[in-house]
C-alpha positions as CSV (number, residue, x, y, z in Angstrom):
1,X,0.0,0.0,0.0
2,X,1.1,3.5,-0.7
3,X,1.8,5.5,2.5
4,X,-0.5,8.4,1.6
5,X,-3.4,10.2,3.2
6,X,-5.9,12.2,1.3
7,X,-6.9,15.2,3.5
8,X,-10.4,15.7,1.8
9,X,-10.2,19.4,2.9
10,X,-13.4,20.4,1.1
11,X,-15.5,17.9,3.0
12,X,-13.9,18.7,6.3
13,X,-14.7,22.3,5.7
14,X,-18.3,21.4,4.9
15,X,-18.7,19.5,8.2
16,X,-17.1,22.4,10.2
17,X,-19.4,24.9,8.5
18,X,-22.5,22.9,9.6
19,X,-21.6,22.4,13.3
20,X,-24.5,22.9,15.7
21,X,-26.9,23.9,12.9
22,X,-29.8,22.0,14.6
23,X,-29.7,19.1,12.1
24,X,-28.3,15.6,11.9
25,X,-25.3,15.7,9.5
26,X,-25.7,12.6,7.3
27,X,-22.5,11.7,5.5
28,X,-23.4,9.7,2.4
29,X,-22.0,8.6,-0.9
30,X,-20.8,5.5,-2.8
31,X,-19.2,2.6,-1.0
32,X,-15.5,3.0,-0.3
33,X,-15.4,6.8,-0.8
34,X,-14.1,7.2,2.8
35,X,-17.2,8.3,4.7
36,X,-16.1,6.8,8.0
37,X,-12.5,8.0,7.6
38,X,-13.7,11.5,6.9
39,X,-15.8,11.6,10.1
40,X,-13.7,9.6,12.5
41,X,-10.3,10.6,11.5
42,X,-10.2,13.8,9.4
43,X,-13.1,15.7,11.0
44,X,-12.2,14.5,14.5
45,X,-8.6,15.7,14.0
46,X,-9.8,19.1,12.9
47,X,-11.9,19.4,16.0
48,X,-9.0,18.5,18.3
49,X,-6.8,21.0,16.5
50,X,-9.4,23.7,17.2
51,X,-9.2,22.9,20.9
52,X,-12.2,20.6,21.3
53,X,-11.5,18.3,24.3
54,X,-11.1,14.7,23.4
55,X,-13.7,13.7,25.9
56,X,-16.2,15.9,24.2
57,X,-15.9,13.9,20.9
58,X,-17.8,10.7,21.3
59,X,-17.2,8.1,18.6
60,X,-19.3,4.9,18.3
61,X,-19.3,2.3,15.5
62,X,-22.3,0.0,15.7
63,X,-20.5,-2.7,13.7
64,X,-17.5,-2.7,16.0
65,X,-17.6,-5.2,18.9
66,X,-15.2,-3.3,21.1
67,X,-17.6,-0.3,21.0
68,X,-20.6,-2.5,21.5
69,X,-19.0,-4.2,24.5
70,X,-19.0,-0.8,26.2
71,X,-22.8,-1.1,26.6
72,X,-22.8,-4.4,28.5
73,X,-22.7,-2.8,31.9
74,X,-25.9,-0.7,31.3
75,X,-29.1,-2.5,32.1
76,X,-27.2,-5.8,32.3
77,X,-30.5,-7.8,32.4
78,X,-31.0,-6.9,28.8
79,X,-29.2,-8.1,25.7
80,X,-26.8,-5.6,24.1
81,X,-27.3,-7.2,20.7
82,X,-30.9,-7.9,19.6
83,X,-30.9,-10.9,17.1
84,X,-32.5,-10.3,13.7
85,X,-33.2,-12.6,10.7
86,X,-30.3,-13.8,8.6
87,X,-27.8,-14.0,11.6
88,X,-27.8,-10.2,12.0
89,X,-28.4,-8.0,15.0
90,X,-29.4,-4.5,16.1
91,X,-27.8,-2.7,19.1
92,X,-30.0,-2.1,22.1
93,X,-30.9,1.6,21.9
94,X,-31.8,1.9,25.6
95,X,-28.3,0.7,26.6
96,X,-26.7,3.0,24.0
97,X,-28.7,6.1,25.3
98,X,-27.5,5.2,28.8
99,X,-23.9,5.0,27.7
100,X,-24.2,8.5,26.0
101,X,-25.8,9.9,29.1
102,X,-22.8,8.7,31.1
103,X,-20.4,10.5,28.8
104,X,-22.2,13.8,28.5
105,X,-23.5,16.6,30.6
106,X,-25.8,19.6,30.0
107,X,-23.2,22.3,30.5
108,X,-20.7,21.4,27.7
109,X,-20.9,20.9,24.0
110,X,-20.5,17.3,22.7
111,X,-20.0,15.9,19.2
112,X,-21.5,12.5,18.5
113,X,-19.8,10.7,15.6
114,X,-21.9,7.6,14.9
115,X,-20.8,5.0,12.3
116,X,-23.2,2.5,10.7
117,X,-26.2,4.0,12.4
118,X,-28.6,1.5,10.8
119,X,-27.3,-1.1,13.3
120,X,-28.9,0.8,16.2
121,X,-32.4,-0.3,17.0
122,X,-35.0,2.5,16.3
123,X,-32.1,4.9,15.5
124,X,-34.6,7.5,14.2
125,X,-36.2,7.9,17.6
126,X,-32.9,8.0,19.4
127,X,-31.4,10.7,17.1
128,X,-34.6,12.8,17.1
129,X,-34.3,12.8,20.9
130,X,-30.8,14.0,20.7
131,X,-31.8,16.8,18.3
132,X,-33.8,18.3,21.2
133,X,-30.6,18.7,23.2
134,X,-28.9,21.9,22.0
135,X,-25.5,20.9,23.3
136,X,-25.3,17.7,21.2
137,X,-24.1,17.9,17.6
138,X,-24.8,14.7,15.6
139,X,-22.9,13.2,12.7
140,X,-23.8,9.8,11.2
141,X,-22.8,7.4,8.4
142,X,-24.8,4.4,7.3
143,X,-24.6,1.3,5.1
144,X,-25.7,1.7,1.5
145,X,-27.8,-1.4,1.7
146,X,-29.9,0.3,4.4
147,X,-29.5,4.1,4.1
148,X,-29.6,5.1,0.5
149,X,-30.2,8.6,-0.8
150,X,-33.9,8.2,-1.3
151,X,-34.3,7.0,2.3
152,X,-32.6,9.9,4.0
153,X,-35.2,12.5,3.2
154,X,-38.0,10.1,4.3
155,X,-36.2,8.7,7.3
156,X,-35.2,12.1,8.9
157,X,-38.1,14.1,7.5
158,X,-36.3,17.5,7.1
159,X,-34.1,17.0,10.1
160,X,-30.9,16.2,8.3
161,X,-28.1,18.0,6.6
162,X,-26.7,15.9,3.8
163,X,-23.0,15.8,2.9
164,X,-22.4,13.6,-0.1
165,X,-18.8,12.6,-0.5
166,X,-17.5,11.8,-3.9
167,X,-14.4,9.8,-4.9
168,X,-11.2,11.7,-5.2
169,X,-11.1,14.6,-7.7
170,X,-8.2,14.6,-10.1
171,X,-6.8,17.5,-8.2
172,X,-6.8,15.5,-4.9
173,X,-5.4,12.5,-6.7
174,X,-2.6,14.3,-8.5
175,X,-1.6,16.5,-5.4
176,X,-1.0,13.5,-3.1
177,X,0.6,10.7,-5.2
178,X,3.8,12.4,-6.5
179,X,3.2,11.6,-10.2
180,X,3.3,13.7,-13.3
181,X,0.0,14.9,-14.7
182,X,0.1,12.3,-17.5
183,X,1.0,9.5,-15.2
184,X,-1.8,10.4,-12.8
185,X,-4.3,10.8,-15.6
186,X,-3.4,7.3,-17.0
187,X,-4.0,5.8,-13.6
188,X,-7.1,7.9,-12.8
189,X,-9.0,6.9,-16.0
190,X,-8.2,3.2,-15.6
191,X,-8.5,2.3,-11.9
192,X,-10.5,5.3,-10.8
193,X,-10.4,7.5,-7.7
194,X,-11.7,5.6,-4.7
195,X,-9.2,6.5,-1.9
196,X,-8.6,2.9,-0.9
197,X,-7.8,1.9,-4.5
198,X,-5.6,4.9,-5.0
199,X,-3.4,3.8,-2.0
200,X,-2.8,0.3,-3.5
201,X,0.6,-0.3,-5.0
202,X,0.0,-2.7,-7.9
203,X,-2.3,-2.7,-10.9
204,X,-3.3,-6.3,-10.3
205,X,-4.3,-5.6,-6.7
206,X,-6.5,-2.6,-7.9
207,X,-8.2,-4.5,-10.7
208,X,-8.9,-7.5,-8.4
209,X,-10.3,-5.3,-5.7
210,X,-12.5,-3.3,-8.0
211,X,-13.9,-6.4,-9.7
212,X,-14.8,-7.9,-6.2
213,X,-16.3,-4.5,-5.2
214,X,-18.6,-4.5,-8.2
215,X,-19.9,-8.0,-7.5
216,X,-19.7,-8.4,-3.7
217,X,-20.6,-4.9,-2.6
218,X,-22.4,-2.7,-5.1
219,X,-24.6,-5.3,-6.6
220,X,-25.2,-7.0,-3.3
221,X,-26.2,-3.7,-1.6
222,X,-28.8,-3.1,-4.3
223,X,-30.1,-6.7,-4.3
224,X,-30.4,-6.6,-0.5
225,X,-32.1,-3.2,-0.3
226,X,-34.7,-3.9,-3.1
227,X,-35.1,-7.7,-2.6
228,X,-34.2,-8.4,-6.2
229,X,-34.6,-12.0,-7.3
230,X,-33.4,-11.7,-10.9
231,X,-29.8,-11.0,-9.9
232,X,-28.2,-12.1,-13.2
233,X,-30.5,-9.7,-15.0
234,X,-29.4,-6.8,-12.7
235,X,-25.8,-7.6,-13.4
236,X,-26.3,-7.7,-17.1
237,X,-28.0,-4.3,-17.0
238,X,-25.1,-3.0,-14.9
239,X,-22.7,-4.0,-17.6
240,X,-24.9,-2.5,-20.3
241,X,-25.0,0.9,-18.5
242,X,-21.2,0.8,-18.1
243,X,-20.7,0.3,-21.8
244,X,-22.9,3.3,-22.8
245,X,-21.4,6.2,-20.8
246,X,-21.8,9.5,-22.6
247,X,-24.1,8.1,-25.2
248,X,-27.6,9.5,-25.8
249,X,-30.1,6.8,-24.8
250,X,-33.7,6.2,-24.0
251,X,-35.5,3.4,-22.2
252,X,-36.7,1.8,-25.4
253,X,-33.2,1.8,-26.8
254,X,-31.9,0.2,-23.7
255,X,-34.5,-2.5,-23.9
256,X,-33.5,-3.1,-27.5
257,X,-29.8,-3.2,-26.6
258,X,-30.5,-5.7,-23.8
259,X,-32.4,-7.9,-26.2
260,X,-29.6,-7.8,-28.8
261,X,-26.9,-8.6,-26.2
262,X,-28.6,-11.0,-23.9
263,X,-31.1,-12.5,-26.4
264,X,-34.0,-12.1,-23.9
265,X,-36.6,-9.5,-23.2
266,X,-36.8,-7.1,-20.4
267,X,-39.6,-4.7,-19.5
268,X,-39.2,-0.9,-19.9
269,X,-40.2,-0.4,-16.2
270,X,-37.5,-2.9,-15.1
271,X,-34.8,-1.0,-16.9
272,X,-36.1,2.3,-15.5
273,X,-36.1,0.8,-11.9
274,X,-32.6,-0.6,-12.2
275,X,-31.3,2.8,-13.3
276,X,-32.9,4.4,-10.3
277,X,-31.4,1.7,-8.0
278,X,-27.9,2.4,-9.3
279,X,-28.4,6.1,-9.0
280,X,-29.7,5.7,-5.4
281,X,-26.6,3.8,-4.5
282,X,-24.4,6.6,-5.9
283,X,-23.0,4.3,-8.5
284,X,-24.1,6.4,-11.5
285,X,-26.0,9.5,-12.5
286,X,-28.3,10.3,-15.4
287,X,-28.1,13.7,-17.1
288,X,-31.3,15.1,-18.6
289,X,-31.4,16.9,-21.9
290,X,-32.3,20.6,-21.9
291,X,-33.7,22.5,-25.0
292,X,-31.7,25.7,-24.9
293,X,-34.1,27.7,-27.2
294,X,-37.3,26.1,-25.9
295,X,-36.1,26.5,-22.3
296,X,-37.6,23.2,-21.2
297,X,-36.4,19.7,-20.3
298,X,-36.8,16.7,-22.5
299,X,-37.0,13.5,-20.5
300,X,-35.5,11.3,-23.3
301,X,-32.8,10.9,-24.5
302,X,-30.6,11.2,-21.5
303,X,-27.0,10.2,-20.7
304,X,-25.4,7.9,-18.0
305,X,-22.2,8.8,-16.2
306,X,-20.4,6.7,-13.5
307,X,-19.3,8.1,-10.2
308,X,-16.0,6.2,-10.4
309,X,-14.1,5.1,-13.5
310,X,-12.5,2.2,-11.8
311,X,-15.9,0.7,-10.9
312,X,-17.1,1.3,-14.4
313,X,-14.0,-0.3,-16.0
314,X,-14.0,-3.3,-13.7
315,X,-17.6,-4.0,-14.8
316,X,-16.3,-4.3,-18.4
317,X,-13.2,-6.2,-17.4
318,X,-11.1,-3.2,-18.2
319,X,-12.1,-3.1,-21.8
320,X,-13.8,-0.4,-23.8
321,X,-11.3,2.2,-22.7
322,X,-12.3,5.0,-25.1
323,X,-10.4,8.0,-23.6
324,X,-12.8,10.6,-25.0
325,X,-15.8,9.0,-23.3
326,X,-13.9,8.6,-20.0
327,X,-12.8,12.2,-20.2
328,X,-16.4,13.4,-20.7
329,X,-17.5,11.4,-17.7
330,X,-14.7,12.9,-15.5
331,X,-15.6,16.4,-16.6
332,X,-19.2,15.7,-15.7
333,X,-18.1,14.4,-12.2
334,X,-15.9,17.5,-11.7
335,X,-18.8,19.9,-12.4
336,X,-20.9,18.0,-9.9
337,X,-18.2,18.2,-7.3
338,X,-18.1,22.0,-7.8
339,X,-21.9,22.0,-7.0
340,X,-23.1,22.8,-10.5
341,X,-26.4,21.4,-11.7
342,X,-25.4,19.6,-14.9
343,X,-27.6,19.0,-17.9
344,X,-26.9,18.0,-21.5
345,X,-27.9,20.7,-24.0
346,X,-29.8,20.6,-27.3
347,X,-30.3,23.5,-29.7
348,X,-32.2,23.3,-33.0
349,X,-30.8,25.3,-35.9
350,X,-31.6,25.8,-39.6
351,X,-28.6,25.1,-41.8
352,X,-28.0,25.2,-45.6
353,X,-28.4,21.7,-46.9
354,X,-26.3,22.4,-49.9
355,X,-29.3,21.6,-52.2
356,X,-31.4,24.0,-54.2
357,X,-35.2,24.2,-54.8
358,X,-36.9,24.6,-58.1
359,X,-36.3,28.3,-57.9
360,X,-32.6,27.8,-57.4
361,X,-32.8,28.9,-53.8
362,X,-31.0,27.2,-51.0
363,X,-32.9,24.6,-49.0
364,X,-32.5,24.9,-45.3
365,X,-33.0,22.0,-43.0
366,X,-33.6,21.9,-39.2
367,X,-30.8,20.0,-37.3
368,X,-30.5,19.3,-33.7
369,X,-27.0,20.0,-32.2
370,X,-25.7,18.9,-28.8
371,X,-23.9,20.8,-26.1
372,X,-22.1,18.3,-23.9
373,X,-22.8,20.2,-20.6
374,X,-24.9,23.1,-19.4
375,X,-23.5,23.8,-15.9
376,X,-25.7,26.0,-13.7
377,X,-25.1,27.4,-10.2
378,X,-27.3,30.3,-9.0
379,X,-27.1,33.0,-11.7
380,X,-24.0,31.4,-13.2
381,X,-24.2,29.3,-16.3
382,X,-21.5,27.6,-18.5
383,X,-21.8,25.9,-21.8
384,X,-19.0,23.2,-22.1
385,X,-17.9,21.0,-24.9
386,X,-15.5,18.0,-24.1
387,X,-13.1,17.2,-27.0
388,X,-10.1,15.0,-26.3
389,X,-8.2,16.5,-29.2
390,X,-8.7,19.3,-31.8
391,X,-6.3,18.1,-34.5
392,X,-7.5,20.4,-37.3
393,X,-9.8,23.3,-38.2
394,X,-12.6,20.9,-39.2
395,X,-12.7,19.4,-35.8
396,X,-12.6,22.8,-34.1
397,X,-15.5,24.0,-36.4
398,X,-17.5,20.9,-35.4
399,X,-17.0,21.4,-31.7
400,X,-17.8,25.1,-31.9
401,X,-20.9,24.7,-34.1
402,X,-23.5,24.2,-31.3
403,X,-21.8,26.9,-29.1
404,X,-22.0,29.5,-31.8
405,X,-25.8,28.8,-32.2
406,X,-26.4,29.9,-28.6
407,X,-27.3,33.6,-28.5
408,X,-27.0,34.4,-24.9
409,X,-23.9,35.9,-23.2
410,X,-22.9,33.1,-20.8
411,X,-19.4,31.7,-21.2
412,X,-18.8,29.0,-23.9
413,X,-15.9,26.7,-23.2
414,X,-14.1,23.8,-25.0
415,X,-12.1,21.5,-22.7
416,X,-9.4,19.7,-24.7
417,X,-6.1,17.9,-24.0
418,X,-3.8,20.3,-25.9
419,X,-1.2,21.3,-23.3
420,X,-1.7,25.0,-24.2
421,X,-2.6,27.9,-22.0
422,X,-6.3,29.0,-22.1
423,X,-7.2,31.3,-24.9
424,X,-10.3,33.1,-26.2
425,X,-10.8,33.0,-30.0
426,X,-12.4,35.6,-32.3
427,X,-15.9,34.1,-31.6
428,X,-15.5,34.6,-27.8
429,X,-15.2,30.8,-27.2
430,X,-12.6,29.9,-24.6
431,X,-10.4,26.8,-25.1
432,X,-9.0,25.3,-21.9
433,X,-6.5,22.4,-21.5
434,X,-8.0,19.5,-19.6
435,X,-5.5,19.6,-16.8
436,X,-6.0,23.3,-16.3
437,X,-9.7,22.7,-16.0
438,X,-9.3,19.8,-13.5
439,X,-6.7,21.4,-11.4
440,X,-8.1,24.9,-11.1
441,X,-10.0,25.9,-7.9
442,X,-12.6,27.9,-9.9
443,X,-13.2,27.8,-13.6
444,X,-14.1,31.5,-13.5
445,X,-10.5,32.4,-13.2
446,X,-10.2,31.6,-16.9
447,X,-13.3,33.5,-18.0
């Protein structure tokens, strides 16, 4: 393993900003993105550095026997672990509350850092009770097979503050591994950006771990949470989604693709449900299409992007490594990390067809052009094209075509891998090198 720690400063800052805001801080995100490490190591360390006393930071992991053993002396006549079906258990909430009471008082502020909260019996009732105590600040993580994104709003009913943690950005990855940009990029697009994978030393170890993670964690989480019986069908859809990143698709097209690949039928609703399940588990996202002139959303076609490239590539046995598609996916993820709402754009234009009518006048045809990303945050909007290379004027013209058809004054950007400094051309379109885009703190510094 590489001896490296990723400080995740952005997420530590978010947690610090939300201290004692009267809400439960729910740290969520894909498996192996480092939720527990963020809370129990990085955030705890930041609190200690600010002078919070160690005794005022109470950590408890409900899947850790050494922590659970601390509850045995409270109400000893009751079991600490309450048996459940499938050789599982829940932790006795009455004993846990007594333990917390023994560690706190009403005159000081305390931080509760609670890991795998779903293992606590009636955890909602316990946490709601703690919310009424102004001197308790609550932070929780939970298993993705029990506490998915759609459950959080329902479970806590407006009483939670959600912090979604993503895999490492390219900036985090590059800054901490001591590689050149090109070396870091080659690794980043192949085995992805999960912190635990980034720390691994060998390619074989990474690929084996990611393959196991796909099957034994991501799929099993979804199967367990949604009681899916057709597990092979789910896995086949997972592979299909992975093979189609960045491609316009609709549900009917996916049904047809599934039939052609697997030689069996699948219902439209099943495909739609599986997509929602993977989104809910933070494995992938779908980007909707926005009609720029019509100013309305079009439900289909949409695009699929994966949260982590390593997870996507492992699903395809590290084949289908089209760098242009991977780059597009990574730009999409980077925009999400920077808290933009990201859509794919469509703009209809009338263009000369090159043909003449009977009166020898040019015939114009309506064509639909695509803008890779419309990134919106408050009053800010960016139109972005992803183009791995711009080898000649024809390719430049092709990438600029849809941007030039947009008549508003918001910035229009082409991100490409050209190694050049950012520049603005005579049409006002800004071309930015991929690494400049990924490593800058704010894209607006180039505008």
